[in-house]
Residue, then its C-alpha position, 0 to 999 in steps of 0.5 A: r636139413n635146412e628146411l628142417a632147421r627153419k622147422v625148429a626154429k619155428d617152434f623154438f621162437l613159440d617155446l620162447q615168446s610165451g615163457t615155456l622155452d626149456l635151456t636143458p642141454g638136451v635135444n628133446a626138450l622142445s617138444s617137453n610142452k607139447s606131450g599132452q600136459t593140460s596144466e595152463p602155464n600159470s596153474e598152481d601145480e607149477t612154480d617159478i624156479g630162477g625164470k624157468r618155469r617147473r611143476h612141483g616137486r619133480g621140475p627142479t630134479k629133473e633139470t639136475d639130473i640131466l645137467s649132471l649127465a651133460p658134459k662140462a666145459h671149463l670153468v673159466s666158462s663161467d667167469p663173468r668177463r667170458i659170458q660177455i665174449d661168449i654172447g658176441q660170439a654165439q650171435g655172430l654165430v646166430r647170425k652166420l648160420d641163420s643166413e645159410k640155412g634161410i632163417e630170417e628175422n632172428i630177434l637173438s642175432g640182436s639189433d640196435n634198438d635191441k642191445i642196450s648197454r647198461d652200466k651196473s651199479h655193483g661193477s659187472f659187464a654190461g652186455p647186450v640185452i633182448i628184447v622178447r615180446g609174447l602176447t602178454s608180457v614184454k621180458g629182457l634177456e641179457g647175461v648167463e639167461l641171453l647166453d643159455t638161449l643162444i647156445t640153446y638155440l644153435w644146438r637144437v636149430h644148427g647142431v652147434d654144441y658150442y663150449g663142444m667146439i663141435e658141428t652136426s648135421e643133427a643135434k644127438g645127446f647133451r651139448h656142453v654145459r658150463a662147469e660151476g665153481k669159484s673163479s679162484d679155482i680157474t686153472s692156468n689153463g684156462s686161456e688156452w682153452e678160451k683161445k682155441l673156443d675162440s679160434y674154432w669159432q672164430d675160423r667159423l665165421r670166417g669160413q663155409d659151412p664145413l658139412e656144405v664144403m664137406t659134401a661138395k668134396d664128396k660130390l667133385d671126388a666122385a664126379a673126377v673119377e668118373s670123368l678122369d676113366p676115360f684117362v686111363r689107358k690100359i696096356r699090355d706089357e709083355k714082360y710086366g703084364w697090364k699096365y695102366g698108361c695117362g691118356a693126358k695128351g703127350c704124356t707117355k707115363l705108365f702105373h701098375a694100378a688105374e688109381f695111381v693115374h688118377k693121383h697123376l691125373k690130379l697131381k700134373h694135369p690139374e687144368l683137365v680135371i678142372e675141365l672135366t669137373s666144371k659142370v658139377r662145380e656150376e652146380l655146386y656154386f648154383q646149390n651154395y650161393m643162387k638159392 
C-alpha cells in the first residue's frame, strides 16, 4: 500500500510540473495523458480553459459530465472563508499522510518560502501560494486551484475523500466536489457541516492511520484467540454435559461455550492476554514506528 502511494505520488508530481495535471474528481485522470495521445502540450488542437488544458470541442463537455456524476459537498464549502480553512487543513493532512507512507519533499505540503500571504485590494481572504517549478515555467498555486490540487492529491495518492470525510485503502469512483451556488443560498445547517468536517479531520491529524489500526486490531484478535485456546478447559459434567472452564491460575469459572471463556479471560484476566500477545504487539510496533 505504501509503495503504491509513493508511485502514484511520483506520477502526480510529474503531471503537476508539466502542466498536464487533471483535477477532475475521478481516479483514472492520472493516466489520461499517457493513453497514446500524441499531440504536443502547446499544439493548436488544444486550448487552455480555466488553467486546465483541454482539447477543442470535447474537453469542457467531458469535465462537466464528470462533475455532474460526482457527489456534492455542502454549499458552504464554496465560501471564500471556507476555502482558506480547507487549504490549511488539507496541507496538514498531506504532511501527516505523506509521513506515514514515507513520501518526502512534497511541495504541496508548503514551506516558509512557498507560503506567501498577500493582501488583496478587493478585500478577499489572503492565503498561501505554492510555487511549482517545471522544466520551462514557474507557476504559483493559490486559492481554489491550490485547494483542488491538494484534495485531488489526497484522493488519488492516499484514498482520502476530503469533503466526503472518507479514508479508504484505494480510491474508487468519484470523490466529493464543492457545490456551486451563491453565498445567499447557504442554509443554516452549514455550520453543523463545517463542525463535522473539521472534527473528523482534526481527529485524523491527531491519531493514527485508521486502516493500520484496524489491521493491527485484527492481528491482535487473531493472536489472542490462538494463544488463549490452551486456557480453555473442556470438562464433562454428568448433569449438564460438556462445560468449558477457565484455565487461568486459581480461576474455577465454568461456561457453556469456548467463546465465553475467551471473553472472560479478556475481561477478568487482561494481564494474561497482554503477556500472551506481547510478541505480536512488539512486531506491530516495529512495523508502524521503526520502519
